C-alpha positions as CSV (number, residue, x, y, z in Angstrom):
1,X,0.0,0.0,0.0
2,X,2.8,2.4,0.9
3,X,4.4,1.9,-2.4
4,X,1.2,2.6,-4.3
5,X,0.7,5.9,-2.3
6,X,4.3,7.0,-3.0
7,X,3.9,6.3,-6.7
8,X,0.6,8.1,-6.8
9,X,2.1,11.1,-5.1
10,X,5.1,11.2,-7.4
11,X,2.7,11.0,-10.5
12,X,0.7,13.9,-9.0
13,X,3.8,16.1,-8.5
14,X,5.2,15.1,-12.0
15,X,1.9,16.2,-13.5
16,X,2.1,19.5,-11.7
17,X,5.6,20.0,-13.1
18,X,4.4,19.1,-16.6
19,X,1.5,21.5,-16.4
20,X,3.6,24.3,-15.0
21,X,4.1,27.0,-17.6
22,X,7.7,28.0,-18.3
23,X,6.7,30.7,-20.8
24,X,7.5,34.1,-19.2
25,X,4.7,36.6,-19.0
26,X,7.4,39.3,-19.6
27,X,9.8,39.4,-22.5
28,X,13.2,39.3,-20.9
29,X,15.2,38.9,-24.1
30,X,17.1,42.2,-24.2
31,X,18.0,41.8,-20.5
32,X,19.1,38.3,-21.1
33,X,21.3,39.4,-24.0
34,X,23.0,42.0,-21.8
35,X,23.6,39.4,-19.1
36,X,25.2,37.0,-21.6
37,X,27.4,39.9,-22.9
38,X,28.8,40.3,-19.4
39,X,30.6,37.0,-19.8
40,X,32.9,38.6,-22.4
41,X,34.4,40.6,-19.5
42,X,33.7,38.4,-16.4
43,X,34.1,34.6,-15.9
44,X,31.5,34.8,-13.1
45,X,28.2,36.6,-13.1
46,X,26.2,36.4,-9.9
47,X,22.5,37.2,-9.9
48,X,20.3,37.2,-6.8
49,X,17.0,35.4,-6.7
50,X,15.3,38.5,-5.3
51,X,13.0,36.2,-3.2
52,X,13.3,32.5,-2.8
53,X,10.4,30.5,-4.4
54,X,9.6,33.5,-6.6
55,X,7.5,32.6,-9.6
56,X,8.8,35.7,-11.4
57,X,12.4,34.8,-10.9
58,X,11.7,31.3,-12.1
59,X,10.1,32.6,-15.3
60,X,13.1,34.9,-15.9
61,X,15.6,32.1,-15.2
62,X,13.9,29.7,-17.6
63,X,14.0,32.3,-20.3
64,X,17.7,33.1,-19.7
65,X,18.9,29.6,-20.1
66,X,17.0,29.2,-23.3
67,X,18.2,32.5,-24.7
68,X,20.2,32.2,-27.9
69,X,24.0,32.0,-27.3
70,X,23.5,31.3,-23.6
71,X,25.1,27.8,-23.8
72,X,27.8,29.1,-26.1
73,X,28.9,31.6,-23.4
74,X,28.0,30.0,-20.1
75,X,29.6,26.6,-19.3
76,X,28.3,26.2,-15.7
77,X,25.4,27.3,-13.5
78,X,26.2,27.3,-9.7
79,X,23.0,27.1,-7.7
80,X,22.2,27.3,-4.0
81,X,19.2,25.0,-4.3
82,X,21.1,21.7,-4.4
83,X,23.7,19.9,-2.3
84,X,27.2,19.2,-3.6
85,X,27.0,15.7,-1.9
86,X,24.9,14.6,-4.9
87,X,26.8,16.3,-7.7
88,X,27.2,12.9,-9.5
89,X,23.4,12.5,-9.6
90,X,22.9,15.9,-11.1
91,X,25.6,15.4,-13.6
92,X,24.0,12.1,-14.7
93,X,20.6,13.8,-14.9
94,X,21.5,16.9,-16.8
95,X,23.6,14.9,-19.3
96,X,20.5,12.9,-20.2
97,X,20.9,9.7,-18.3
98,X,18.0,7.9,-16.7
99,X,17.8,9.0,-13.0
100,X,14.9,7.8,-10.9
101,X,12.9,10.7,-9.3
102,X,13.6,9.2,-5.8
103,X,17.3,9.6,-6.5
104,X,17.1,13.0,-8.1
105,X,15.1,14.6,-5.3
106,X,18.1,13.9,-2.9
107,X,19.8,16.8,-4.7
108,X,17.5,19.4,-3.1
109,X,16.3,17.6,-0.1
110,X,19.6,17.2,1.6
111,X,20.7,20.8,1.7
112,X,21.2,22.9,4.9
113,X,17.9,24.7,4.2
114,X,14.5,23.3,5.3
115,X,11.2,24.1,3.5
116,X,12.8,26.1,0.7
117,X,14.2,24.1,-2.2
118,X,11.4,21.4,-2.4
119,X,9.3,23.9,-4.3
120,X,8.8,22.4,-7.8
121,X,10.2,25.5,-9.6
122,X,13.7,24.3,-8.6
123,X,13.2,20.8,-9.9
124,X,11.7,22.3,-13.0
125,X,14.9,24.3,-13.5
126,X,17.0,21.1,-13.5
127,X,14.6,19.6,-16.0
128,X,14.9,22.7,-18.1
129,X,18.7,22.3,-18.3
130,X,18.4,18.6,-19.1
131,X,16.1,19.5,-22.0
132,X,18.5,22.2,-23.1
133,X,21.4,19.9,-23.1
134,X,19.7,17.4,-25.3
135,X,19.9,19.8,-28.2
136,X,23.6,20.7,-27.6
137,X,26.9,19.2,-28.7
138,X,29.0,17.7,-25.9
139,X,31.4,20.7,-25.7
140,X,28.4,23.1,-25.2
141,X,26.4,21.2,-22.6
142,X,25.7,23.3,-19.5
143,X,26.8,21.8,-16.2
144,X,24.8,22.5,-13.1
145,X,27.0,22.7,-10.0
146,X,25.2,22.2,-6.7
147,X,26.7,24.7,-4.2
148,X,25.2,24.0,-0.8
149,X,26.9,21.5,1.5
150,X,24.8,18.6,2.9
151,X,22.8,19.2,6.0
152,X,25.3,17.4,8.2
153,X,28.1,19.9,7.5
154,X,26.1,22.8,8.9
155,X,24.9,26.1,7.6
156,X,28.1,28.0,8.5
157,X,29.9,26.3,5.6
158,X,27.5,27.3,2.9
159,X,29.5,30.1,1.3
160,X,32.9,28.4,1.7
161,X,31.6,25.2,0.2
162,X,30.3,27.1,-2.9
163,X,33.6,29.1,-3.1
164,X,35.7,25.9,-3.2
165,X,33.4,24.4,-6.0
166,X,33.7,27.6,-8.1
167,X,37.5,27.8,-7.6
168,X,38.1,24.1,-8.5
169,X,35.4,23.5,-11.2
170,X,35.2,26.9,-12.9
171,X,38.1,29.3,-12.3
172,X,41.0,26.7,-12.3
173,X,39.5,25.2,-15.5
174,X,39.2,28.7,-17.0
175,X,35.5,28.4,-17.6
176,X,32.5,30.6,-17.0
177,X,29.6,30.3,-14.5
178,X,26.3,31.9,-13.8
179,X,25.8,32.0,-10.0
180,X,22.2,31.9,-8.7
181,X,21.8,32.4,-4.9
182,X,20.0,34.5,-2.4
183,X,21.0,38.1,-2.8
184,X,22.9,38.5,0.5
185,X,25.5,35.9,-0.7
186,X,26.5,38.5,-3.3
187,X,26.9,41.8,-1.5
188,X,30.4,43.2,-1.3
189,X,29.8,44.9,2.0
190,X,28.1,42.9,4.7
191,X,24.6,44.1,5.7
192,X,24.7,42.4,9.1
193,X,28.2,43.7,10.0
194,X,27.3,47.4,9.4
195,X,28.7,47.3,5.8
196,X,32.1,46.0,6.7
197,X,34.2,45.1,3.6
198,X,35.6,41.6,3.0
199,X,39.0,42.4,4.4
200,X,37.5,43.7,7.6
201,X,35.7,40.4,8.2
202,X,37.1,37.1,9.4
203,X,37.2,34.4,6.7
204,X,34.3,32.5,8.2
205,X,32.1,35.5,8.1
206,X,32.7,36.3,4.4
207,X,30.0,35.6,1.9
208,X,30.5,34.0,-1.5
209,X,31.3,37.1,-3.4
210,X,33.5,38.4,-0.6
211,X,35.5,35.2,-0.7
212,X,35.9,35.4,-4.4
213,X,36.8,39.1,-4.4
214,X,39.5,38.4,-1.8
215,X,41.4,35.9,-3.9
216,X,40.1,36.6,-7.4
217,X,39.4,40.4,-7.6
218,X,37.6,41.6,-10.7
219,X,36.4,38.1,-11.6
220,X,32.8,38.3,-10.5
221,X,30.0,40.7,-11.5
222,X,27.4,41.0,-8.8
223,X,23.7,41.8,-9.6
224,X,21.1,42.5,-6.9
225,X,17.8,40.7,-7.6
226,X,15.0,43.2,-7.0
227,X,14.1,46.9,-7.0
228,X,11.9,48.5,-4.3
229,X,9.4,50.3,-6.6
230,X,7.5,51.4,-3.5
231,X,10.4,53.6,-2.4
232,X,9.6,57.3,-3.2
233,X,13.2,58.1,-4.4
234,X,13.4,55.0,-6.5
235,X,10.0,55.8,-8.1
236,X,11.1,59.3,-9.0
237,X,14.4,58.1,-10.6
238,X,12.6,55.4,-12.5
239,X,10.3,58.0,-14.0
240,X,13.1,60.5,-14.7
241,X,15.3,57.9,-16.4
242,X,12.4,56.3,-18.1
243,X,13.4,52.9,-16.8
244,X,11.1,50.1,-18.0
245,X,10.4,46.6,-16.8
246,X,12.5,44.5,-17.3
247,X,15.9,46.2,-17.2
248,X,19.4,45.5,-16.1
249,X,20.6,48.7,-14.3
250,X,24.3,49.3,-14.3
251,X,24.7,51.3,-11.0
252,X,27.5,53.5,-12.2
253,X,25.2,54.7,-15.1
254,X,22.0,55.3,-13.1
255,X,21.1,57.5,-10.2
256,X,19.6,54.3,-8.7
257,X,23.2,53.5,-7.7
258,X,23.1,56.5,-5.3
259,X,20.2,55.2,-3.3
260,X,20.9,54.0,0.2
261,X,21.0,50.2,0.3
262,X,18.3,49.9,3.0
263,X,15.7,50.8,0.3
264,X,16.6,47.5,-1.4
265,X,16.9,45.5,1.8
266,X,15.0,47.1,4.7
267,X,15.2,44.2,7.1
268,X,18.7,44.4,8.6
269,X,17.6,45.7,11.9
270,X,20.3,43.9,14.1
271,X,23.8,44.8,13.1
272,X,27.2,43.9,14.6
273,X,30.6,45.4,14.0
274,X,33.4,43.4,12.3
275,X,34.3,41.8,15.6
276,X,30.7,40.7,16.4
277,X,29.8,43.4,18.9
278,X,26.2,44.8,18.6
279,X,26.0,48.2,17.0
280,X,23.6,50.8,18.3
281,X,21.0,51.8,15.7
282,X,22.1,55.4,15.9
283,X,25.5,54.2,14.6
284,X,24.2,52.4,11.6
285,X,26.1,53.7,8.6
286,X,24.7,54.2,5.2
287,X,26.0,52.9,1.9
288,X,24.7,53.6,-1.7
289,X,23.9,50.4,-3.5
290,X,26.6,51.0,-6.1
291,X,29.2,50.2,-3.3
292,X,27.3,46.9,-2.5
293,X,26.8,45.4,-5.9
294,X,27.5,46.2,-9.6
295,X,24.0,46.2,-11.0
296,X,20.3,45.6,-10.3
297,X,18.0,43.4,-12.3
298,X,14.6,45.0,-12.5
299,X,12.4,42.0,-13.2
300,X,9.1,43.4,-12.0
301,X,7.4,45.5,-9.3
302,X,8.1,45.1,-5.7
303,X,4.8,43.3,-5.3
304,X,5.6,41.0,-8.2
305,X,8.9,40.0,-6.7
306,X,7.8,39.7,-3.1
307,X,4.3,38.3,-3.5
308,X,4.4,36.2,-6.6
309,X,5.5,33.1,-4.8
310,X,5.2,29.8,-6.8
311,X,2.7,27.3,-5.2
312,X,4.1,24.4,-3.2
313,X,1.9,21.3,-3.7
314,X,1.0,19.8,-0.3
315,X,1.4,16.3,-1.9
316,X,5.2,16.7,-1.4
317,X,4.7,16.1,2.2
318,X,2.8,12.9,1.8
319,X,6.2,11.2,2.0
320,X,6.3,10.2,5.7
321,X,10.0,9.3,5.6
322,X,10.8,12.8,4.2
323,X,8.6,14.6,6.7
324,X,10.1,12.7,9.7
325,X,13.5,13.7,8.5
326,X,12.4,17.3,8.2
327,X,11.1,17.2,11.8
328,X,14.4,15.7,13.0
329,X,16.5,18.3,11.2
330,X,14.3,21.2,12.4
331,X,14.4,19.9,16.0
332,X,18.2,19.5,15.8
333,X,18.7,23.0,14.6
334,X,16.2,24.6,17.0
335,X,13.8,25.7,14.2
336,X,10.7,25.1,16.3
337,X,8.3,27.0,14.1
338,X,9.3,24.6,11.3
339,X,8.9,21.6,13.6
340,X,5.3,22.4,14.1
341,X,4.7,23.1,10.4
342,X,6.2,19.7,9.5
343,X,4.1,18.0,12.3
344,X,1.0,19.5,10.7
345,X,2.1,18.0,7.3
346,X,2.5,14.6,9.1
347,X,-1.0,14.9,10.5
348,X,-2.4,16.1,7.1
349,X,-1.2,12.9,5.4
350,X,-1.9,10.5,8.2
351,X,-4.9,8.0,8.0
352,X,-6.4,9.8,11.0
353,X,-6.8,13.1,9.2
354,X,-10.0,12.4,7.3
355,X,-11.9,11.0,10.3
356,X,-10.8,14.1,12.2
357,X,-12.1,16.3,9.4
358,X,-15.4,14.5,9.4
359,X,-15.8,15.0,13.1
360,X,-14.9,18.7,12.9
361,X,-17.6,19.2,10.3
362,X,-20.2,18.0,12.9
363,X,-19.1,20.7,15.4
364,X,-20.1,18.2,18.1
365,X,-17.5,18.9,20.8
366,X,-18.0,15.6,22.7
367,X,-17.3,13.4,19.6
368,X,-14.5,15.7,18.5
369,X,-12.8,15.5,21.9
370,X,-13.2,11.7,21.9
371,X,-11.5,11.3,18.5
372,X,-8.9,13.9,19.3
373,X,-7.8,12.0,22.4
374,X,-6.9,9.1,20.1
375,X,-5.1,11.3,17.6
376,X,-3.2,13.1,20.4
377,X,-2.2,9.7,21.9
378,X,-0.9,8.6,18.5
379,X,1.2,11.7,18.0
380,X,2.1,12.4,21.6
381,X,5.3,14.4,20.6
382,X,3.4,17.0,18.6
383,X,3.4,20.6,19.6
384,X,-0.4,20.5,19.6
385,X,-1.3,24.0,20.4
386,X,0.6,25.2,17.4
387,X,-0.4,22.3,15.1
388,X,-4.1,23.0,15.8
389,X,-3.5,26.7,15.1
390,X,-2.0,25.9,11.7
391,X,-4.8,23.5,11.0
392,X,-7.4,26.1,11.9
393,X,-5.9,28.8,9.7
394,X,-5.4,26.3,6.9
395,X,-9.2,25.6,7.0
396,X,-9.9,29.3,7.2
397,X,-7.9,29.8,4.0
398,X,-9.9,27.1,2.3
399,X,-13.2,28.8,3.5
400,X,-14.1,25.7,5.5
401,X,-15.5,27.9,8.3
402,X,-17.3,25.3,10.4
403,X,-14.2,23.1,10.5
404,X,-12.0,26.1,11.3
405,X,-14.3,27.2,14.2
406,X,-14.5,23.6,15.5
407,X,-10.7,23.4,15.4
408,X,-10.1,26.6,17.3
409,X,-12.8,25.6,19.8
410,X,-11.0,22.3,20.3
411,X,-7.8,24.3,20.9
412,X,-9.4,26.4,23.6
413,X,-10.6,23.3,25.4
414,X,-7.2,21.7,25.1
415,X,-5.3,24.9,26.1
416,X,-7.8,27.0,28.1
417,X,-5.1,29.4,29.4
418,X,-3.7,30.3,26.0
419,X,-4.6,33.8,24.9
420,X,-3.6,33.1,21.4
421,X,-6.1,30.2,20.9
422,X,-8.9,32.6,21.8
423,X,-7.5,35.2,19.5
424,X,-7.5,32.6,16.7
425,X,-11.1,31.5,17.6
426,X,-12.1,35.2,17.3
427,X,-10.6,35.3,13.8
428,X,-12.7,32.3,12.8
429,X,-15.9,33.8,14.2
430,X,-15.1,37.1,12.4
431,X,-14.6,35.3,9.1
432,X,-18.0,33.6,9.6
433,X,-19.7,37.0,10.2
434,X,-20.4,36.2,13.9
435,X,-19.2,39.5,15.4
436,X,-20.7,38.9,18.9
437,X,-18.8,35.6,19.4
438,X,-15.7,37.2,17.9
439,X,-15.9,40.0,20.4
440,X,-16.3,37.5,23.3
441,X,-13.3,35.5,22.1
442,X,-11.1,38.6,21.8
443,X,-12.1,39.7,25.3
444,X,-11.2,36.3,26.7
445,X,-7.9,36.5,24.9
446,X,-7.2,39.9,26.6
447,X,-8.4,38.7,29.9
448,X,-5.8,35.9,29.7
449,X,-3.1,38.3,28.4
450,X,-3.7,42.0,28.5
451,X,-0.7,42.6,26.2
452,X,-2.2,40.6,23.3
453,X,-2.0,43.4,20.7
454,X,-3.7,41.5,18.0
455,X,-6.9,41.0,20.1
456,X,-6.8,44.5,21.4
457,X,-6.6,46.0,17.9
458,X,-9.5,43.8,16.5
459,X,-11.6,44.4,19.5
460,X,-11.2,48.2,19.2
461,X,-12.4,48.0,15.6
462,X,-15.4,45.8,16.4
463,X,-16.6,47.9,19.4
464,X,-16.5,51.2,17.5
């Protein structure tokens, strides 16, 4: 039975991949040609994703690798979304050999990152390179180099691992490579160390581009992956310079280069100096983005880049072995929010999920409690307050209001002293249009925790 389920899930995911459009909604051709021309001057071109799991970035990347002359100029693509421990598997796959899906998925499942690279857009990218290589002669086939170390080596070795791969597999062979990583791996001055330069940082604190710049100055061209089109100064310059979407903006040639970097990355609120000592916010220095990277790729609006996240099919987590491994890794690394999310996935694909859903639909608290006692006993190690909260909001998103209300009611019975469970129940009542019960729930939440700002804010709006 387990084998049948696994095959069915894999077929479902493969169907999703097959149906997924890889035709960009935007014509990136002129930007792609400019990027390819950069390889005439630089062996390494590093381009940030902008946002992990971005559907917009995926569309652009698919268009880039299929651009005329790409394969003639770019020998390798170094990616963050795969582990170097399985480079042999990726080499076999992209060269056209038969590789079982169960083996291929090891490439992105065994990285240092959890709940990031199993989005199908990354698998689709590997398949896109395989398809591209089928049409190319051997000397032009594009190699995908997996840059992340395996989970067991730890997150602190991510950049040094990629650096060693690039040095040995690209630079020493006098080849070219496109680097695709999260943007902060490519900044020349470190955001978290108050814009310290590479030579001011210890080797272990240097990111990928900083490591490359130290030993191979002038070899890498760094491109930031998004433009904050909501920033007033940025908007004005875009209008003045008649910048269109998409564009590749060379920062020495545009006033965009003079904008303070915080407009592009506004989230670095905790900074340290080069020695790791906290820096007071009043001593945060400013740097124009032209001192941080060489260019910016303007793929779409801020909302397009931040909000257009590719869907992640929940069928991925029907694989119990995989989910158990995710729970183990998240627990080991102290990522407790991820632990509860993965525990929810485990519940979602367990044989006990449907009976629980059926009982929640009845909204009969006695029968729900009786069944839940069995479920709770079966999964005694679950962080149940959080798992029920995730379940409730999942049902709310699906507009299954009765089930959502019953779930949050169950949570309040299980955790009667939790302010947050009553706040969540209030949200469910509010979604169902029952304002009186919503008000009662928010009041109870505030009674249990007067500092619950969420309940306080909603109550003030409801009682106007």
